[in-house]
C-alpha positions as CSV (number, residue, x, y, z in Angstrom):
1,M,150.1,81.5,113.8
2,K,152.5,83.8,115.9
3,L,152.8,85.8,113.1
4,I,148.7,85.6,112.4
5,L,147.4,86.9,115.7
6,P,149.3,90.5,115.7
7,I,148.0,91.0,112.0
8,L,144.5,90.5,113.0
9,A,144.8,92.2,116.1
10,L,146.2,95.6,113.7
11,T,143.3,95.0,110.8
12,C,140.5,94.7,114.0
13,L,142.3,98.2,114.9
14,L,142.5,99.9,111.9
15,A,139.3,98.9,110.0
16,P,136.4,101.3,110.5
17,A,133.6,101.0,112.9
18,A,130.3,99.9,111.7
19,Q,127.2,101.7,112.9
20,A,125.7,98.8,114.6
21,G,122.2,100.0,113.9
22,D,122.8,101.1,110.3
23,F,120.7,98.7,107.6
24,S,120.3,98.4,103.7
25,G,117.8,96.5,101.7
26,K,115.7,96.9,98.6
27,S,111.9,97.0,98.6
28,P,109.7,93.9,97.4
29,S,109.7,94.9,93.8
30,G,113.6,95.0,94.0
31,K,113.2,98.4,92.0
32,L,114.4,100.7,95.0
33,S,117.3,100.4,97.3
34,F,117.7,101.9,100.7
35,E,120.0,102.2,103.4
36,S,120.2,104.3,106.6
37,K,123.4,105.7,107.6
38,N,125.2,106.7,111.0
39,E,121.6,106.0,112.5
40,K,120.7,109.5,111.6
41,E,120.1,109.2,108.0
42,F,118.0,107.3,105.3
43,Y,118.5,107.1,101.6
44,V,116.5,105.5,99.2
45,W,117.7,105.0,95.2
46,L,116.8,103.2,92.0
47,T,118.3,100.2,92.4
48,D,120.2,100.0,88.7
49,Q,121.1,104.1,89.7
50,P,123.2,103.5,93.1
51,E,125.1,106.9,92.1
52,K,121.9,108.5,92.6
53,K,120.8,108.5,96.1
54,T,118.4,110.6,97.6
55,L,117.7,111.8,101.2
56,V,114.6,111.2,102.5
57,Y,115.1,111.5,106.1
58,K,117.6,113.5,108.5
59,E,117.3,113.6,112.5
60,E,119.9,114.5,115.0
61,V,118.1,113.8,117.9
62,V,116.4,110.2,117.0
63,F,117.7,107.4,115.4
64,V,116.7,105.6,112.5
65,Q,116.0,102.2,113.6
66,G,114.2,100.3,110.6
67,A,112.3,100.5,107.1
68,A,109.5,99.1,104.9
69,I,109.0,99.8,101.7
70,S,105.5,99.2,100.3
71,P,105.1,96.5,96.9
72,D,104.2,99.6,94.9
73,D,107.2,101.6,96.0
74,M,105.2,104.3,96.9
75,W,105.3,104.5,100.8
76,I,107.5,104.1,103.4
77,G,106.9,103.1,107.0
78,L,110.1,104.5,109.0
79,E,111.0,103.7,112.5
80,H,112.6,106.0,114.4
81,G,113.4,107.0,118.2
82,G,115.5,106.0,121.0
83,A,115.4,103.5,123.8
84,S,113.8,106.2,126.3
85,L,112.1,108.1,123.9
86,G,110.2,105.3,122.3
87,H,109.8,104.0,118.7
88,T,107.2,105.2,116.3
89,V,106.6,104.6,112.1
90,Q,106.5,108.1,110.2
91,F,105.1,107.5,106.8
92,F,106.6,108.9,103.5
93,Q,104.4,109.5,100.3
94,R,106.3,109.2,97.1
95,Q,105.6,112.2,94.9
96,K,107.5,112.2,91.9
97,G,111.0,110.8,90.9
98,L,112.4,109.8,94.3
99,D,110.8,112.7,95.9
100,F,109.0,111.3,99.4
101,K,106.7,113.5,101.4
102,A,106.6,112.7,105.4
103,L,102.8,112.6,106.1
104,G,101.7,114.1,109.4
105,G,103.9,115.5,112.1
106,G,100.9,118.5,113.2
107,Q,99.6,119.2,116.0
108,N,96.3,117.2,115.3
109,D,98.1,114.1,113.2
110,P,97.9,110.8,115.3
111,D,101.3,109.2,116.4
112,A,100.9,106.1,115.1
113,A,102.8,104.3,118.3
114,D,100.1,105.7,120.7
115,K,96.6,105.2,118.2
116,V,98.2,101.3,118.0
117,G,98.9,101.3,121.6
118,G,95.4,102.7,122.2
119,F,93.5,100.0,119.9
120,A,95.7,97.1,121.7
121,L,94.5,98.4,125.2
122,Q,91.1,98.7,124.3
123,T,90.9,95.1,123.0
124,Q,91.4,94.4,126.8
125,G,89.0,96.9,128.0
126,I,91.2,99.6,128.7
127,K,89.8,102.9,127.1
128,E,92.7,104.9,128.0
129,N,96.3,104.7,126.8
130,I,98.5,104.2,130.4
131,L,101.4,103.2,128.4
132,D,104.3,105.0,129.3
133,H,107.1,103.2,126.7
134,S,105.9,102.1,123.6
135,Y,108.3,100.6,120.6
136,L,106.0,100.6,117.2
137,H,108.1,98.4,114.5
138,P,107.2,98.3,110.7
139,V,106.6,94.4,109.7
140,K,105.3,94.3,106.1
141,W,103.1,96.1,104.0
142,S,99.9,94.6,102.3
143,D,100.0,93.5,98.6
144,D,97.4,96.4,97.8
145,S,100.1,98.6,99.4
146,K,97.6,100.3,101.8
147,W,98.1,98.6,105.1
148,L,101.0,98.3,106.9
149,V,101.3,95.4,109.5
150,V,103.0,96.9,112.4
151,S,104.6,95.3,115.8
152,L,104.0,97.1,119.2
153,D,106.0,96.4,122.1
154,A,105.0,98.7,125.0
155,K,104.8,98.8,128.8
156,G,102.8,101.0,131.2
157,S,100.5,100.8,134.7
158,Y,97.2,100.5,134.8
159,Q,95.3,100.4,138.1
160,G,98.7,100.1,140.1
161,K,99.7,96.9,138.1
162,Q,102.2,96.7,135.2
163,T,100.6,95.8,131.7
164,R,103.1,94.5,129.0
165,I,102.8,94.3,125.3
166,T,105.2,91.8,123.4
167,N,104.8,91.4,119.5
168,W,101.4,92.6,119.3
169,R,100.5,93.0,115.8
170,C,97.6,95.5,113.5
171,R,97.0,97.1,110.4
172,Y,97.6,100.6,110.2
173,N,96.6,102.9,107.2
174,P,98.6,106.0,106.9
175,V,95.8,107.9,105.3
176,S,93.0,107.1,107.0
177,H,94.8,105.9,110.5
178,M,92.4,103.2,110.5
179,I,93.8,100.2,112.5
180,E,92.6,96.6,112.0
181,P,93.6,93.5,113.7
182,V,95.3,90.9,111.9
183,K,94.1,87.3,111.2
184,K,97.0,85.8,113.1
185,N,98.8,87.5,116.0
186,P,101.7,86.2,118.0
187,G,102.0,88.8,120.3
188,K,100.6,89.2,123.8
189,I,98.9,91.7,125.9
190,E,99.6,90.9,129.8
191,V,97.5,93.1,132.3
192,G,98.5,93.4,135.9
193,V,101.8,91.7,135.7
194,K,104.4,91.9,138.6
195,P,107.3,94.1,138.1
196,P,110.3,92.1,137.1
């Protein structure tokens, strides 16, 4: 026992540190695999060809937080952001082979987190987006790969009172930017809550 503890301590010191935010997985079809590296890069590859990883996204300022690939392997909903910056979902559409093209990003293109936040507030009769911190997360693609269910956590201030959104869900279409409610929404929107 006396020998095991020093060996365990030495092993912990010499082991490479894992990135807390790195993740990996497979698409629903199992044909594509993906991983994030160093919380800044996102790779995809054919599951049966792991030696041919393709870089889909790289960013030095914000962190890769999560991802969801559509059942037809044509779409990636990639969550990125930072604690104080908030999180949004950026969409990538498959072109040819493993080439995925980012959609949007232009001045007139709506940010998914802003659109979903505004839609959530409208369900409570609030017509302006008063959220100052929004965290949008991809949950699951629809079976037809046209809609991504997203989950929103957010907070803001309305008429001097705090508004808080927790795990509020809807469906988002990356082509039309349309938003639809979901049948079962586990989340909640609280308007006029007292600050913690």
